C-alpha positions as CSV (number, residue, x, y, z in Angstrom):
1,M,180.6,16.3,137.9
2,A,177.3,14.5,138.0
3,R,177.2,10.8,138.1
4,R,177.5,9.2,134.7
5,P,174.9,6.5,134.0
6,S,176.2,3.2,132.8
7,A,173.2,3.0,130.5
8,V,170.9,5.6,129.1
9,L,167.3,6.1,128.2
10,L,166.6,8.6,125.5
11,V,163.2,10.3,125.9
12,C,162.1,13.1,123.7
13,L,159.3,15.5,124.7
14,L,157.6,16.6,121.5
15,M,154.9,19.1,122.3
16,A,151.7,19.0,120.2
17,V,152.1,21.3,117.2
18,P,150.4,24.6,118.1
19,P,148.8,26.9,115.6
20,L,151.3,29.3,114.0
21,D,149.9,32.3,115.9
22,S,150.0,30.6,119.3
23,R,152.7,30.4,121.8
24,P,154.3,27.0,122.5
25,G,154.6,25.8,126.0
26,A,158.0,24.5,127.1
27,A,160.7,23.7,124.7
28,S,160.0,21.0,122.3
29,C,162.4,18.1,122.1
30,L,164.1,16.6,125.1
31,R,166.9,14.1,124.3
32,A,167.4,12.6,127.7
33,A,169.9,10.4,129.4
34,V,168.6,8.4,132.4
35,P,169.6,5.2,134.1
36,L,167.7,2.2,132.7
37,Q,165.8,0.0,135.1
38,D,165.9,-3.7,134.2
39,G,166.6,-2.7,130.6
40,A,163.1,-1.2,130.1
41,R,162.4,2.0,128.2
42,G,159.8,4.4,129.6
43,P,157.0,5.8,127.4
44,E,157.3,9.0,125.4
45,L,156.2,12.0,127.5
46,R,154.3,13.7,124.6
47,E,153.9,13.0,121.0
48,P,152.1,14.8,118.1
49,E,149.0,13.1,116.7
50,P,149.3,11.9,113.0
51,G,146.8,14.6,112.0
52,Q,149.0,17.3,113.5
53,V,152.0,16.0,111.5
54,R,149.9,16.0,108.4
55,K,148.8,19.6,109.1
56,V,152.4,20.8,109.2
57,L,153.3,18.9,106.0
58,A,150.3,20.5,104.2
59,E,151.3,23.9,105.4
60,I,154.8,23.4,104.1
61,G,153.4,22.7,100.6
62,E,151.2,25.8,100.8
63,R,154.1,28.1,101.9
64,A,157.1,26.7,100.0
65,G,155.6,24.8,97.1
66,A,156.0,21.1,96.5
67,A,159.7,21.2,95.6
68,G,161.0,23.7,98.1
69,D,164.3,25.6,97.7
70,T,167.4,23.6,97.1
71,A,169.8,26.5,97.4
72,A,172.6,26.1,100.0
73,I,171.7,27.3,103.5
74,T,174.3,28.9,105.8
75,V,173.0,29.3,109.3
76,S,174.3,32.2,111.3
77,T,175.1,30.7,114.7
78,W,175.6,32.2,118.1
79,V,176.7,30.0,121.0
80,H,175.9,31.1,124.5
81,V,178.1,29.3,127.0
82,L,176.7,29.3,130.5
83,T,178.9,28.8,133.6
84,D,178.5,28.6,137.4
85,G,182.0,30.0,137.8
86,R,183.7,26.6,137.9
87,R,182.3,24.5,135.1
88,R,181.7,25.5,131.5
89,A,182.2,24.4,127.9
90,P,185.7,25.6,126.7
91,D,185.8,27.6,123.5
92,E,187.7,24.9,121.7
93,A,184.9,22.4,122.4
94,V,182.4,24.9,121.0
95,R,184.4,25.3,117.8
96,A,184.7,21.5,117.7
97,Q,180.9,21.3,117.9
98,I,180.5,23.7,115.0
99,D,183.0,21.5,113.0
100,T,180.9,18.4,113.9
101,L,177.7,20.1,112.7
102,N,179.3,21.0,109.4
103,A,180.7,17.4,109.0
104,A,177.4,15.8,109.9
105,Y,175.2,18.0,107.7
106,G,177.8,17.8,105.0
107,G,177.6,14.0,104.8
108,R,181.2,13.4,105.9
109,F,180.1,10.8,108.5
110,G,177.8,9.1,106.0
111,G,174.5,9.8,104.2
112,V,174.0,12.8,102.0
113,D,175.3,16.3,102.0
114,T,172.2,18.2,103.2
115,G,173.4,21.6,101.8
116,V,173.2,23.1,105.3
117,R,176.2,24.7,106.9
118,F,176.8,26.6,110.1
119,H,178.8,29.8,110.6
120,L,180.0,30.7,114.1
121,D,179.1,34.3,114.4
122,G,180.3,34.5,118.0
123,I,180.5,33.0,121.5
124,T,179.1,34.6,124.6
125,L,180.0,33.7,128.2
126,T,177.5,34.2,131.0
127,R,178.1,33.5,134.6
128,H,174.8,32.5,136.2
129,A,174.7,29.4,138.3
130,D,170.9,29.0,138.1
131,W,170.9,29.2,134.3
132,F,173.9,26.9,134.0
133,G,172.3,24.2,136.3
134,D,168.7,24.5,135.1
135,P,168.4,26.1,131.7
136,L,165.0,24.5,131.1
137,G,163.6,26.0,134.3
138,H,165.0,29.4,133.5
139,E,164.5,29.3,129.7
140,Q,162.4,32.4,129.3
141,A,164.7,34.7,131.3
142,M,167.9,33.2,129.8
143,K,166.7,33.5,126.2
144,N,165.2,37.0,126.7
145,R,168.6,38.3,127.8
146,L,171.0,36.3,125.6
147,R,169.2,35.6,122.2
148,K,170.7,37.3,119.2
149,G,169.5,37.7,115.6
150,G,166.2,36.9,114.0
151,V,164.4,33.9,112.4
152,Q,167.4,32.7,110.5
153,T,169.8,32.8,113.4
154,L,170.5,29.7,115.4
155,N,171.0,30.4,119.1
156,L,172.7,27.4,120.8
157,Y,172.7,27.5,124.6
158,V,175.3,25.3,126.4
159,G,174.8,24.6,130.1
160,Q,174.5,21.6,132.4
161,L,171.1,19.8,132.2
162,S,170.0,17.2,134.7
163,E,170.8,13.5,134.5
164,L,167.4,13.2,132.7
165,V,168.1,15.5,129.7
166,L,170.8,15.9,127.1
167,G,169.2,18.7,125.1
168,F,166.0,20.3,123.8
169,S,164.9,22.4,120.8
170,T,162.1,24.4,119.3
171,Y,160.6,23.9,115.9
172,P,160.6,26.4,113.0
173,F,156.8,26.4,112.8
174,W,156.7,27.7,116.4
175,Y,158.7,30.8,115.6
176,A,155.9,33.1,114.7
177,G,154.1,32.4,118.0
178,S,157.1,32.8,120.3
179,P,160.2,34.1,118.5
180,Q,162.2,34.8,121.7
181,L,162.1,31.1,122.7
182,D,163.5,29.9,119.4
183,G,166.7,28.0,119.7
184,V,168.5,24.9,121.0
185,V,169.9,24.0,124.4
186,I,172.4,21.2,125.0
187,D,174.5,19.8,127.8
188,W,178.1,21.0,127.7
189,R,179.3,17.4,128.4
190,S,177.7,16.2,125.1
191,L,180.1,18.4,123.0
192,P,182.9,16.5,121.2
193,G,185.3,15.1,123.8
194,G,182.8,15.6,126.6
195,A,182.3,13.6,129.7
196,L,178.9,11.9,128.9
197,R,179.8,8.3,127.9
198,N,178.0,7.3,124.7
199,F,177.1,10.9,124.0
200,D,180.4,12.6,123.6
201,R,180.8,13.1,119.9
202,G,178.6,16.2,119.5
203,F,175.7,14.4,118.0
204,T,173.2,15.6,120.6
205,G,173.7,19.0,118.9
206,V,173.3,17.5,115.5
207,H,170.0,15.8,116.6
208,E,168.5,18.8,118.3
209,I,169.4,21.2,115.5
210,G,167.7,18.7,113.2
211,H,164.5,19.5,115.1
212,W,165.3,23.3,114.8
213,L,165.5,22.8,111.1
214,G,162.1,21.0,111.1
215,L,162.8,17.2,111.2
216,F,160.8,14.9,113.4
217,H,162.1,11.6,114.9
218,T,162.5,8.7,112.6
219,F,160.2,6.8,114.9
220,E,157.5,9.5,114.9
221,N,154.0,7.8,114.9
222,G,155.6,4.4,115.1
223,C,154.6,2.1,112.2
224,E,151.6,4.3,111.3
225,A,151.4,6.8,108.5
226,P,152.6,9.5,108.1
227,G,155.5,8.5,110.3
228,D,158.0,11.4,110.3
229,G,156.6,12.6,107.0
230,V,159.8,11.8,105.0
231,D,159.4,9.2,102.3
232,D,162.9,7.6,102.5
233,T,163.1,7.0,106.3
234,P,161.6,3.6,106.9
235,P,158.8,3.4,109.5
236,E,160.2,2.6,113.0
237,G,158.0,1.2,115.7
238,L,160.4,2.0,118.6
239,P,163.4,4.3,119.1
240,T,166.8,2.7,119.0
241,E,168.6,2.0,122.2
242,G,172.4,1.7,122.3
243,C,173.9,0.6,119.0
244,P,172.4,-2.7,117.8
245,A,173.7,-4.5,114.7
246,S,170.2,-4.2,113.1
247,K,166.6,-3.7,114.1
248,D,163.2,-4.1,112.3
249,T,160.2,-3.0,114.3
250,C,157.6,-2.5,111.5
251,P,156.7,-5.8,109.7
252,L,155.8,-4.1,106.3
253,G,158.7,-1.7,106.2
254,A,162.4,-1.9,105.6
255,A,164.9,-2.3,108.5
256,D,164.9,0.5,111.0
257,P,167.1,3.6,110.3
258,I,169.3,2.9,113.3
259,H,172.1,5.1,112.0
260,N,170.0,8.1,111.4
261,F,170.8,11.3,113.4
262,M,167.1,11.6,114.2
263,D,166.8,8.3,115.9
264,Y,167.9,7.7,119.5
265,G,171.0,5.6,119.2
266,H,174.3,6.2,121.0
267,D,176.6,8.7,119.2
268,R,178.8,5.9,117.8
269,C,175.7,4.5,116.1
270,M,174.6,7.8,114.4
271,R,176.1,8.9,111.0
272,E,173.6,10.0,108.4
273,F,170.7,12.1,107.1
274,T,168.7,10.9,104.0
275,P,168.0,12.8,100.8
276,G,164.4,13.1,101.9
277,Q,165.5,14.7,105.2
278,A,167.8,17.1,103.4
279,A,164.9,18.1,101.1
280,R,162.6,18.5,104.2
281,M,165.1,20.9,105.9
282,H,165.1,23.1,102.8
283,E,161.3,23.0,102.6
284,M,161.0,24.0,106.3
285,W,163.6,26.7,105.8
286,A,161.7,28.1,102.8
287,A,158.4,27.9,104.6
288,Y,159.3,29.3,108.0
289,R,162.8,30.9,108.1
290,A,163.4,32.3,104.6
291,P,162.5,36.0,104.0
292,Q,158.9,36.2,102.8
């Protein structure tokens, strides 16, 4: 078992949004757990420019219409468990993760019922030490062999990431350019009951799948418009660390959304999506994942 850091730094790699017909580079969002040094948080590795966020928002309107589709969404889900022959996520933890997704997206921890549910179509088990220990470095080969389904199928890969990373995801507007890379990868120790202190309730999966469904971070673009592009998530100048009682990093906005699943708090601090985020998931689904 890798050393468990006593404090963590959450860093998310958000690649610049490519054109729809282009191929993204590496996977998009990295939710990372690294030891803090003197309580300082390092800079984001990459962030989209405000104009790029606006471009995606405009494209949603063109593709899905202003209102989007509010019909319930059931996501067919395949979970690909990786193992080195000794370590792996047990099947019961995988099923607990699916239960956690349905509870979180159903509003049972707080916030709104998003109208998104997840159906476990199956679990695969692959013994491959390199893939288990470095799924990011072997992403192309791993996904080429294991991925199932099409644009509406969530492929969730569960291995052991480094001490620097808890999970990473692609975005729906990348699918056309690189469909085989579509999916989410998380550390098996972040599943419910896992060994990663402060990240052991399955909310890394909730967070990363939020990106797969089209949500940006609540702190996207800091205090500057358009933020994360969702009207009812207050602007947030800095990501949340730990689980503070409150936080307000933008002087002209409301208090920071520290309990939002798309912030960076500890799992015990996360509990909700907003109505606007729920609407955005449905708009993204209609624009990029629904049959055309």
